LOLUMLO-819515 format. One line per 3 residues: number of its first residue (from 1); their letters; for each residue x, y, z of C-alpha. Coordinates in nm, 4 decimals, padded with zeros to 6 digits, always signed. Example, Ala and Ser with C-alpha at 12.3 -4.5 7.8 and 13.67 -1.06 7.14 Angstrom:
// LOLUMLO-819515
1) as) +01.2300:-00.4500:+00.7800 ~ +01.3670:-00.1060:+00.7140
END
This chain:
// LOLUMLO-819515
1) mad) +00.0000:+00.0000:+00.0000 ~ +00.1453:+00.3358:-00.1091 ~ +00.1406:+00.6225:+00.1409
4) klv) +00.1209:+00.8679:-00.1462 ~ -00.0323:+00.8416:-00.4927 ~ +00.0761:+01.0909:-00.7584
7) ive) -00.1307:+01.1121:-01.0778 ~ +00.0100:+01.2736:-01.3923 ~ -00.1089:+01.2701:-01.7562
10) spa) +00.1529:+01.0618:-01.9330 ~ +00.3713:+00.7563:-01.8635 ~ +00.6812:+00.9526:-01.9756
13) kan) +00.6149:+01.2210:-01.7158 ~ +00.5439:+00.9518:-01.4543 ~ +00.8789:+00.7836:-01.5259
16) tik) +01.0678:+01.1128:-01.4926 ~ +00.9269:+01.2133:-01.1530 ~ +00.9286:+00.8634:-00.9951
19) kfl) +01.3008:+00.8902:-00.9246 ~ +01.2530:+01.2172:-00.7314 ~ +01.0058:+01.0691:-00.4798
22) ggs) +01.0497:+00.8064:-00.2116 ~ +00.9702:+00.4364:-00.2384 ~ +00.6370:+00.4729:-00.0567
25) tkv) +00.5080:+00.6993:-00.3355 ~ +00.3400:+00.5518:-00.6416 ~ +00.3209:+00.7505:-00.9676
28) vas) +00.0560:+00.6623:-01.2271 ~ -00.0721:+00.8212:-01.5506 ~ -00.4287:+00.9186:-01.6427
31) mgh) -00.3379:+00.9179:-02.0151 ~ -00.4758:+01.2691:-02.0589 ~ -00.8461:+01.3479:-02.0161
34) ird) -01.0723:+01.0800:-01.8679 ~ -01.4050:+01.2640:-01.9121 ~ -01.5405:+01.4834:-02.1899
37) lpk) -01.8603:+01.5979:-02.3568 ~ -02.0394:+01.3222:-02.5536 ~ -01.9623:+01.2985:-02.9260
40) skm) -02.3167:+01.1946:-03.0213 ~ -02.4897:+01.5158:-02.9082 ~ -02.4146:+01.8723:-02.8047
43) gid) -02.3960:+01.7844:-02.4353 ~ -02.4701:+02.1433:-02.3239 ~ -02.7926:+02.2356:-02.1453
46) ieh) -02.8407:+02.5817:-02.2965 ~ -03.1662:+02.6380:-02.1057 ~ -03.0038:+02.5775:-01.7672
49) dfe) -02.6986:+02.8009:-01.7379 ~ -02.5073:+02.6121:-02.0131 ~ -02.4483:+02.3158:-01.7828
52) pey) -02.2106:+02.0667:-01.9523 ~ -02.2891:+01.6948:-01.9527 ~ -01.9712:+01.4931:-01.9020
55) ini) -01.9260:+01.1218:-01.9682 ~ -01.6305:+00.8884:-01.9237 ~ -01.4251:+00.8702:-02.2432
58) rgk) -01.4852:+00.5444:-02.4294 ~ -01.2058:+00.2923:-02.3844 ~ -01.0899:+00.4291:-02.0487
61) gdl) -01.3075:+00.2096:-01.8279 ~ -01.0256:-00.0229:-01.7174 ~ -00.7930:+00.2699:-01.6535
64) iks) -01.0559:+00.4429:-01.4372 ~ -01.1069:+00.1224:-01.2340 ~ -00.7305:+00.0970:-01.1824
67) lkk) -00.7026:+00.4622:-01.0742 ~ -00.9910:+00.4187:-00.8272 ~ -00.8267:+00.1099:-00.6805
70) eak) -00.4929:+00.2898:-00.6364 ~ -00.6732:+00.5886:-00.4811 ~ -00.8539:+00.3696:-00.2253
73) qak) -00.5232:+00.2230:-00.1110 ~ -00.3362:+00.5538:-00.0817 ~ -00.3363:+00.7731:+00.2274
76) kiy) -00.2814:+01.0919:+00.0248 ~ -00.3480:+01.1672:-00.3429 ~ -00.1520:+01.4317:-00.5334
79) iat) -00.2882:+01.5252:-00.8756 ~ +00.0123:+01.6595:-01.0677 ~ -00.1343:+01.7261:-01.4109
82) dpd) +00.0050:+02.0105:-01.6242 ~ +00.0139:+02.3600:-01.4678 ~ -00.2433:+02.5245:-01.6954
85) reg) -00.6230:+02.5449:-01.7375 ~ -00.6358:+02.2163:-01.9235 ~ -00.4324:+02.0448:-01.6527
88) eai) -00.6531:+02.1966:-01.3822 ~ -00.9641:+02.0650:-01.5576 ~ -00.8139:+01.7154:-01.5842
91) awh) -00.7348:+01.7333:-01.2105 ~ -01.0949:+01.8324:-01.1333 ~ -01.2346:+01.5481:-01.3457
94) lat) -00.9986:+01.3019:-01.1732 ~ -01.1021:+01.4234:-00.8291 ~ -01.4681:+01.3898:-00.9276
97) iln) -01.4295:+01.0343:-01.0565 ~ -01.2088:+00.9129:-00.7699 ~ -01.4774:+01.0372:-00.5282
100) eek) -01.2458:+01.0292:-00.2276 ~ -01.2581:+01.2540:+00.0767 ~ -01.1787:+01.6132:-00.0148
103) kki) -00.8979:+01.6353:+00.2406 ~ -00.7342:+01.3274:+00.0913 ~ -00.6983:+01.4806:-00.2592
106) trv) -00.4604:+01.7710:-00.3233 ~ -00.3289:+01.9500:-00.6283 ~ +00.0400:+02.0049:-00.7045
109) tfn) +00.2025:+02.1814:-00.9991 ~ +00.5568:+02.2387:-01.1176 ~ +00.6899:+02.4411:-01.4086
112) eit) +00.9868:+02.2100:-01.4640 ~ +01.0420:+01.8427:-01.3961 ~ +01.3502:+01.8646:-01.1772
115) kga) +01.4101:+01.7117:-00.8340 ~ +01.3900:+02.0468:-00.6551 ~ +01.0728:+02.1598:-00.8336
118) vqk) +00.8893:+01.8287:-00.7843 ~ +00.9819:+01.7891:-00.4165 ~ +00.8905:+02.1525:-00.3438
121) aik) +00.5509:+02.1031:-00.5108 ~ +00.4761:+01.7934:-00.3012 ~ +00.5562:+01.9924:+00.0149
124) epr) +00.3278:+02.2797:-00.0932 ~ +00.0005:+02.1213:-00.2140 ~ -00.3111:+02.3296:-00.2725
127) did) -00.6787:+02.2877:-00.3543 ~ -00.7972:+02.2551:-00.7127 ~ -00.8453:+02.6078:-00.8520
130) inl) -01.2101:+02.6112:-00.9600 ~ -01.1607:+02.9441:-01.1422 ~ -00.9104:+02.7785:-01.3760
133) vda) -01.1467:+02.4844:-01.4180 ~ -01.4341:+02.7173:-01.5036 ~ -01.2141:+02.8994:-01.7561
136) qqa) -01.1397:+02.5704:-01.9318 ~ -01.5045:+02.4653:-01.9210 ~ -01.6189:+02.7993:-02.0672
139) rrv) -01.3840:+02.7570:-02.3610 ~ -01.4886:+02.3958:-02.4113 ~ -01.8581:+02.4890:-02.3999
142) ldr) -01.8046:+02.7699:-02.6521 ~ -01.6160:+02.5331:-02.8824 ~ -01.8999:+02.2823:-02.8656
145) ivg) -02.1778:+02.5383:-02.9246 ~ -01.9992:+02.6952:-03.2232 ~ -01.9194:+02.3534:-03.3692
148) ykm) -02.2704:+02.2125:-03.3299 ~ -02.4442:+02.5256:-03.4570 ~ -02.2207:+02.5871:-03.7587
151) spv) -02.1450:+02.2325:-03.8720 ~ -02.5022:+02.1546:-03.9953 ~ -02.4846:+02.4685:-04.2115
154) lwk) -02.1664:+02.3361:-04.3709 ~ -02.3294:+01.9962:-04.4302 ~ -02.6224:+02.1645:-04.6033
157) kvr) -02.4299:+02.4234:-04.8061 ~ -02.1040:+02.2422:-04.8829 ~ -02.0868:+01.8719:-04.8004
160) rgl) -02.1434:+01.6310:-04.5151 ~ -01.8643:+01.5447:-04.2783 ~ -01.7303:+01.8989:-04.2444
163) sag) -01.7209:+02.0837:-03.9139 ~ -01.6451:+02.4297:-03.7794 ~ -01.4707:+02.5581:-03.4696
166) rvq) -01.4499:+02.8802:-03.2712 ~ -01.0838:+02.9497:-03.3561 ~ -01.0667:+02.7323:-03.6703
169) sva) -01.3315:+02.9427:-03.8454 ~ -01.1459:+03.2684:-03.7802 ~ -00.8138:+03.1166:-03.8908
172) vkl) -00.9707:+02.9984:-04.2182 ~ -01.1274:+03.3434:-04.2708 ~ -00.7894:+03.5130:-04.2314
175) ivd) -00.6418:+03.2852:-04.4977 ~ -00.9423:+03.3338:-04.7319 ~ -00.9329:+03.7130:-04.6863
178) ree) -00.5613:+03.7169:-04.7663 ~ -00.6217:+03.5082:-05.0809 ~ -00.8876:+03.7540:-05.1969
181) eie) -00.6453:+04.0428:-05.1369 ~ -00.3913:+03.8642:-05.3561 ~ -00.6455:+03.7963:-05.6309
184) kfk) -00.7624:+04.1600:-05.6386 ~ -00.4120:+04.3040:-05.6236 ~ -00.2979:+04.5154:-05.9183
187) pee) +00.0799:+04.5628:-05.9445 ~ +00.2182:+04.9148:-05.9844 ~ +00.5418:+05.0017:-06.1569
190) ywn) +00.8247:+05.1767:-05.9730 ~ +01.1952:+05.2345:-06.0342 ~ +01.5044:+05.2409:-05.8142
193) lya) +01.8389:+05.3882:-05.9104 ~ +02.1712:+05.2773:-05.7645 ~ +02.5027:+05.4553:-05.8121
196) nlq) +02.8276:+05.2611:-05.7819 ~ +03.0728:+05.5198:-05.6489 ~ +03.4420:+05.5160:-05.5667
199) dqe) +03.6432:+05.6898:-05.2975 ~ +03.9524:+05.8118:-05.4817 ~ +04.1850:+05.7939:-05.1807
202) skk) +04.1141:+05.4348:-05.0710 ~ +03.9943:+05.3173:-05.4155 ~ +03.7090:+05.1432:-05.2325
205) qfe) +03.3730:+05.1287:-05.4074 ~ +03.0341:+05.1586:-05.2404 ~ +02.6699:+05.1745:-05.3469
208) arf) +02.4373:+05.4722:-05.2956 ~ +02.0631:+05.4733:-05.3555 ~ +01.8635:+05.7477:-05.5274
211) fgk) +01.6612:+05.9455:-05.2732 ~ +01.5143:+06.2475:-05.4517 ~ +01.5831:+06.6034:-05.5627
214) dgk) +01.7170:+06.8925:-05.3553 ~ +01.6942:+06.6819:-05.0406 ~ +01.3245:+06.5981:-05.0874
217) kqe) +01.2159:+06.2386:-05.1427 ~ +01.1033:+06.1589:-05.4962 ~ +00.9381:+05.8397:-05.6207
220) vhs) +00.9899:+05.7239:-05.9784 ~ +00.6972:+05.5424:-06.1425 ~ +00.7916:+05.5098:-06.5096
223) ede) +01.0793:+05.4547:-06.7493 ~ +01.0292:+05.8050:-06.8939 ~ +01.0729:+05.9590:-06.5480
226) mnk) +01.3848:+05.7511:-06.4918 ~ +01.5320:+05.8448:-06.8312 ~ +01.4817:+06.2142:-06.7514
229) ilk) +01.6765:+06.1724:-06.4264 ~ +01.9532:+05.9762:-06.6009 ~ +01.9836:+06.2483:-06.8640
232) eld) +02.0188:+06.5188:-06.5993 ~ +02.2810:+06.3097:-06.4179 ~ +02.4937:+06.2779:-06.7293
235) kaq) +02.8417:+06.4141:-06.6482 ~ +02.7222:+06.5249:-06.3014 ~ +02.9735:+06.5732:-06.0197
238) ymi) +02.9059:+06.3607:-05.7078 ~ +02.9819:+06.5486:-05.3849 ~ +02.9495:+06.4314:-05.0228
241) tev) +02.7280:+06.6886:-04.8497 ~ +02.6772:+06.5187:-04.5110 ~ +02.8435:+06.2432:-04.3096
244) kkg) +02.6851:+06.1100:-03.9909 ~ +02.8777:+05.8631:-03.7776 ~ +02.7159:+05.6893:-03.4868
247) ekk) +02.6556:+05.3741:-03.2948 ~ +02.3649:+05.1329:-03.3134 ~ +02.2713:+04.8848:-03.0446
250) rnp) +02.0778:+04.5637:-03.0864 ~ +01.9233:+04.3796:-02.7921 ~ +01.8440:+04.0086:-02.7714
253) app) +01.4949:+03.8637:-02.7991 ~ +01.3291:+03.7443:-02.4754 ~ +01.2985:+03.3753:-02.3833
256) ftt) +01.0442:+03.1808:-02.5861 ~ +00.6724:+03.1803:-02.5250 ~ +00.4660:+02.9048:-02.6864
259) stm) +00.3843:+03.1134:-02.9920 ~ +00.7334:+03.2578:-03.0454 ~ +00.8799:+02.9066:-03.0148
262) qqe) +00.6330:+02.7810:-03.2755 ~ +00.7134:+03.0710:-03.5089 ~ +01.0907:+03.0397:-03.4758
265) asr) +01.0894:+02.6597:-03.5148 ~ +00.8839:+02.7071:-03.8307 ~ +01.1199:+02.9725:-03.9705
268) klg) +01.4546:+02.8219:-03.8733 ~ +01.3874:+02.4481:-03.8581 ~ +01.0956:+02.4087:-04.0983
271) ftl) +00.8910:+02.2339:-03.8254 ~ +00.5110:+02.2331:-03.8342 ~ +00.3395:+02.3621:-03.5208
274) kkt) +00.2241:+02.0087:-03.4400 ~ +00.5765:+01.8722:-03.4682 ~ +00.7206:+02.1522:-03.2548
277) msi) +00.4712:+02.0939:-02.9737 ~ +00.5165:+01.7175:-02.9832 ~ +00.8956:+01.7448:-02.9568
280) aqg) +00.8718:+02.0107:-02.6852 ~ +00.6337:+01.7875:-02.4862 ~ +00.8922:+01.5092:-02.4967
283) lye) +01.1736:+01.7409:-02.3876 ~ +00.9582:+01.8640:-02.0973 ~ +00.8466:+01.5184:-01.9824
286) gvk) +01.1962:+01.3754:-01.9968 ~ +01.4689:+01.2143:-02.2062 ~ +01.6659:+00.9084:-02.0946
289) mpe) +02.0343:+00.9686:-02.0330 ~ +02.2996:+00.7280:-01.8996 ~ +02.3689:+00.7616:-01.5249
292) kgt) +02.1170:+01.0484:-01.4941 ~ +01.8063:+00.8447:-01.5775 ~ +01.5117:+01.0310:-01.7344
295) vgl) +01.5706:+01.4066:-01.7325 ~ +01.3203:+01.6836:-01.8063 ~ +01.5206:+01.9195:-02.0276
298) ity) +01.2930:+02.2244:-02.0631 ~ +01.0321:+02.4065:-01.8587 ~ +00.6601:+02.3816:-01.9345
301) mrt) +00.6068:+02.4594:-02.3027 ~ +00.2563:+02.6137:-02.2850 ~ +00.3116:+02.9674:-02.1650
304) dst) +00.2691:+03.3256:-02.2824 ~ +00.5110:+03.4686:-02.0276 ~ +00.8747:+03.5741:-02.0796
307) ris) +00.9463:+03.5870:-01.7057 ~ +01.2269:+03.3669:-01.5717 ~ +01.3104:+03.2674:-01.2158
310) dea) +01.5945:+03.4159:-01.0118 ~ +01.7525:+03.0687:-00.9954 ~ +01.7508:+03.0386:-01.3754
313) raa) +01.8943:+03.3883:-01.4112 ~ +02.1766:+03.3033:-01.1697 ~ +02.2516:+02.9794:-01.3561
316) ake) +02.2623:+03.1688:-01.6869 ~ +02.5039:+03.4252:-01.5394 ~ +02.7384:+03.1528:-01.4169
319) hit) +02.7355:+02.9738:-01.7533 ~ +02.7772:+03.2867:-01.9708 ~ +03.0604:+03.4401:-01.7675
322) kay) +03.2422:+03.1073:-01.7625 ~ +03.1955:+03.0320:-02.1335 ~ +03.2269:+03.3832:-02.2848
325) gek) +03.3535:+03.6230:-02.0181 ~ +03.1894:+03.8793:-01.7906 ~ +03.1481:+04.1446:-02.0624
328) yye) +02.9083:+03.9111:-02.2454 ~ +02.6641:+03.8874:-01.9533 ~ +02.3825:+04.1330:-01.8845
331) nry) +02.1111:+04.0778:-01.6245 ~ +01.7854:+04.1298:-01.8138 ~ +01.4210:+04.1385:-01.7095
334) ykt) +01.1529:+04.1142:-01.9753 ~ +00.8083:+04.2695:-01.9553 ~ +00.5318:+04.0201:-02.0127
337) skd) +00.2395:+04.1344:-02.2270 ~ -00.0492:+04.2814:-02.0245 ~ -00.2781:+04.0153:-02.1762
340) aqd) -00.0479:+03.7271:-02.0814 ~ -00.1593:+03.4939:-01.8026 ~ +00.1963:+03.4836:-01.6618
343) ahe) +00.1267:+03.1639:-01.4690 ~ +00.4579:+03.0111:-01.5741 ~ +00.8053:+03.1135:-01.6764
346) gir) +00.9129:+03.1527:-02.0338 ~ +01.0412:+02.8371:-02.2030 ~ +01.4000:+02.7668:-02.1008
349) pty) +01.6387:+02.4778:-02.0342 ~ +01.6048:+02.3289:-01.6867 ~ +01.9810:+02.2831:-01.6474
352) adl) +02.2169:+02.5543:-01.7745 ~ +02.5123:+02.3139:-01.7751 ~ +02.3424:+02.0719:-02.0187
355) epd) +02.4686:+02.2363:-02.3371 ~ +02.3056:+02.0996:-02.6546 ~ +02.6244:+01.9457:-02.7937
358) sik) +02.7044:+01.7758:-02.4605 ~ +02.3819:+01.5696:-02.4763 ~ +02.3471:+01.5421:-02.8543
361) dyl) +02.4071:+01.1647:-02.8470 ~ +02.1015:+01.1125:-02.6216 ~ +01.8597:+01.3105:-02.8384
364) nkd) +01.7180:+01.2289:-03.1774 ~ +01.7898:+01.4729:-03.4603 ~ +01.4747:+01.6818:-03.4171
367) qyk) +01.4965:+01.6889:-03.0364 ~ +01.8514:+01.8200:-03.0645 ~ +01.7497:+02.0949:-03.3082
370) lyk) +01.4624:+02.2218:-03.0937 ~ +01.6542:+02.1909:-02.7662 ~ +01.9441:+02.3873:-02.9155
373) liy) +01.7020:+02.6579:-03.0341 ~ +01.5445:+02.6867:-02.6858 ~ +01.8796:+02.6711:-02.5060
376) nrf) +02.0530:+02.9316:-02.7234 ~ +01.7525:+03.1651:-02.7224 ~ +01.7390:+03.1601:-02.3423
379) mas) +02.1129:+03.2095:-02.2927 ~ +02.1219:+03.4895:-02.5490 ~ +01.8346:+03.6610:-02.3646
382) qma) +02.0743:+03.7129:-02.0712 ~ +02.3680:+03.8310:-02.2800 ~ +02.5088:+04.1732:-02.3619
385) tai) +02.3866:+04.4123:-02.6303 ~ +02.5454:+04.3879:-02.9765 ~ +02.7064:+04.7146:-03.0936
388) ydt) +02.7572:+04.8451:-03.4490 ~ +02.9525:+05.1424:-03.5775 ~ +02.7262:+05.3169:-03.8284
391) mqv) +02.7773:+05.5698:-04.1055 ~ +02.5165:+05.7593:-04.3097 ~ +02.6262:+05.9597:-04.6110
394) tid) +02.4312:+06.2070:-04.8292 ~ +02.5570:+06.2749:-05.1820 ~ +02.4533:+06.5534:-05.4202
397) anh) +02.4702:+06.5180:-05.8001 ~ +02.3285:+06.8069:-06.0040 ~ +02.0595:+06.8744:-05.7375
400) ytf) +01.9710:+06.5026:-05.7143 ~ +02.0234:+06.3330:-05.3784 ~ +02.1676:+05.9872:-05.3130
403) kan) +02.2111:+05.8206:-04.9736 ~ +02.4411:+05.5423:-04.8559 ~ +02.4403:+05.3565:-04.5234
406) gqn) +02.7051:+05.1342:-04.3754 ~ +02.7593:+04.9517:-04.0517 ~ +03.0252:+04.7382:-03.8968
409) lkf) +02.9718:+04.4977:-03.6074 ~ +03.2000:+04.6207:-03.3285 ~ +03.0882:+04.3891:-03.0448
412) kgf) +02.8855:+04.0753:-03.1106 ~ +02.7427:+04.0360:-02.7610 ~ +02.4416:+03.7999:-02.7680
415) mtl) +02.4807:+03.7543:-03.1454 ~ +02.7732:+03.5238:-03.0645 ~ +02.5080:+03.2677:-02.9774
418) yve) +02.1726:+03.3515:-03.1338 ~ +01.9947:+03.5882:-03.3739 ~ +01.6145:+03.5924:-03.4028
421) gtd) +01.4667:+03.5013:-03.7412 ~ +01.2023:+03.6964:-03.9350 ~ +00.9227:+03.6085:-04.1760
424) qke) +01.0883:+03.8206:-04.4445 ~ +01.3984:+03.7295:-04.6395 ~ +01.6993:+03.8086:-04.4241
427) kee) +01.8993:+04.1123:-04.5372 ~ +02.2730:+04.0740:-04.5413 ~ +02.4469:+04.2992:-04.2926
430) ekm) +02.5604:+04.6179:-04.4647 ~ +02.9342:+04.6670:-04.4932 ~ +03.1126:+04.9698:-04.3592
433) lpd) +03.1611:+05.2573:-04.6021 ~ +03.5021:+05.4051:-04.6829 ~ +03.6212:+05.6853:-04.4527
436) lke) +03.4319:+05.9580:-04.6390 ~ +03.4317:+06.3288:-04.5520 ~ +03.1977:+06.6212:-04.6173
439) kqe) +03.2660:+06.8314:-04.9322 ~ +03.4598:+06.5389:-05.0775 ~ +03.4084:+06.4383:-05.4400
442) vfl) +03.3460:+06.0702:-05.5173 ~ +03.3570:+05.9257:-05.8660 ~ +03.0820:+05.7502:-06.0535
445) kkl) +03.1647:+05.4041:-06.1843 ~ +02.8157:+05.3032:-06.2977 ~ +02.4470:+05.3940:-06.2684
448) npk) +02.2085:+05.0987:-06.2311 ~ +01.8388:+05.1757:-06.2903 ~ +01.6077:+04.8921:-06.1844
451) qsf) +01.2444:+04.8452:-06.2776 ~ +01.0224:+04.6771:-06.0162 ~ +00.6555:+04.6160:-05.9493
454) tep) +00.4707:+04.6245:-05.6192 ~ +00.3875:+04.2770:-05.4911 ~ +00.0693:+04.1448:-05.3292
457) ppr) +00.0724:+04.0658:-04.9584 ~ +00.2316:+03.7248:-04.8980 ~ +00.0227:+03.4191:-04.8144
460) yte) +00.0344:+03.3170:-04.4534 ~ +00.2811:+03.0571:-04.3344 ~ +00.2154:+02.8641:-04.0148
463) asl) +00.4488:+03.1054:-03.8357 ~ +00.2887:+03.4252:-03.9688 ~ -00.0643:+03.2897:-03.9102
466) vka) +00.0226:+03.2208:-03.5465 ~ +00.1564:+03.5763:-03.5202 ~ -00.1638:+03.7179:-03.6724
469) lee) -00.3911:+03.5139:-03.4425 ~ -00.1934:+03.6241:-03.1384 ~ -00.1936:+03.9922:-03.2422
472) kdi) -00.5718:+03.9784:-03.2888 ~ -00.6080:+03.8020:-02.9517 ~ -00.7821:+03.5018:-03.1095
475) grp) -00.7470:+03.1731:-02.9205 ~ -00.4523:+03.0916:-02.6970 ~ -00.0966:+02.9895:-02.7955
478) sty) -00.1589:+02.6319:-02.6831 ~ -00.4537:+02.6031:-02.9264 ~ -00.2753:+02.7249:-03.2407
481) spt) -00.1107:+02.3925:-03.3217 ~ -00.4280:+02.1760:-03.3041 ~ -00.6283:+02.4495:-03.4803
484) itt) -00.3987:+02.4740:-03.7833 ~ -00.3494:+02.0969:-03.7916 ~ -00.7286:+02.0458:-03.7991
487) ile) -00.8011:+02.2909:-04.0819 ~ -00.5217:+02.1326:-04.2860 ~ -00.6486:+01.7792:-04.2213
490) rry) -01.0053:+01.8778:-04.3131 ~ -00.8798:+02.0306:-04.6379 ~ -01.0178:+02.3771:-04.5695
493) iek) -00.6674:+02.4982:-04.6471 ~ -00.3581:+02.3461:-04.8033 ~ +00.0127:+02.4043:-04.7628
496) iqk) +00.2219:+02.4663:-05.0734 ~ +00.5911:+02.5341:-05.0127 ~ +00.5168:+02.6460:-04.6542
499) qls) +00.2419:+02.8859:-04.7716 ~ -00.1197:+02.8381:-04.6650 ~ -00.3996:+02.8891:-04.9161
502) pte) -00.7717:+02.7992:-04.9272 ~ -00.8821:+02.4842:-05.1110 ~ -01.1765:+02.4516:-05.3513
505) lrk) -01.4079:+02.4211:-05.0475 ~ -01.3902:+02.8013:-05.0145 ~ -01.5677:+02.8458:-05.3484
508) nc) -01.8692:+02.6528:-05.2212 ~ -01.9101:+02.8534:-04.9013
END
């Protein structure tokens, strides 16, 4: 008979925390949710305060019997499901089904699966937070009502077997609206002009871009306009009229939240949201390593906070100063969005000394890639600012104005380890200009006019769709992966070379 019974969601998580607790403690898994709304009907009593009707999930009868048996034999029950609304709801459903004395059942949570965090949680149990449970139930009820009200319309208007969802419908609309923008887009012609110039003293060449006339910006929309400018520049003298030297600083990105991790893994690793969350779940629940056993490598991966603990900050300081030197460390605090729940820390490695390459042999290829991304992002978030020397030059040629910009990386700081990606094509870092001076003449080597056309807005990628949903405050970061996976699987949208576009189903709606 176990003195203590700890219930978690998954066997992997159970295996990781078993080693942190004494022999009189038994750890078992609920295998996720054990109760849910029925699939055969709405299961919401709309006339009576939207009361949900829960039933045991089919196929979990034997598991429920086993959990009840273990609960009867234990003196104390700790429900250690994930530290979020979903985990709180699972805990509440477990407590309801086990039907044990209220004082016998307690709730524990931990943001990372380490010995210290788990043991501290067991020493500081609490009651199930019914506010969190209600929040999860409200979302679940809304999902069900939207799905059951909208799906019959889809069956009637489009085809049977389709369904709609509260967040799915908005995500599909964003993609459809973007496609219509693209279809209606009419390209407009514009021209750029580049001057290849040479500093006579150093013989170094540099490129300046046409800005306008007499210091005022001028746009060029046709070949005739460009030819007029080229004619007036014929045999013009190019004089430096202004030189500005300065310094530019670049700060690191904060530790990952769920959505920023999904976006960056999509950009840099080419991972789908579903793949990213699956790998992150495994890293959180634990990876087997010789002599260490099963080790949870990252903190909880469903979070919209960038806050990190004082212990993690101290560990980062020790690692950075040892590996790179004191000048590379900077103690940083990040403001969490006012709309963030801030229940957990940002996503970070649980052990600062477990560098990605030191445990590469114990991770599969994709685990290594994501762990390295999380590890480097976190460490860089506590590193020093990168510093550039900058130079801006204005050039006059027969009343026409050209501008040139240059920069040179003086101190890499956090960029030694990590640079955040973007959804746009990365620009190469500009090179430093020659040591130019005001009232100096530079010599034209070549003028390069270039015709271009405005482009339609780009189709969404998984990363940019997540960003759009988050900016519009639609859904929660933890729901983006299943939402996008569902609308892809149901063929509302398709992915072509990472871009998302509507399928033929849109035309029938």
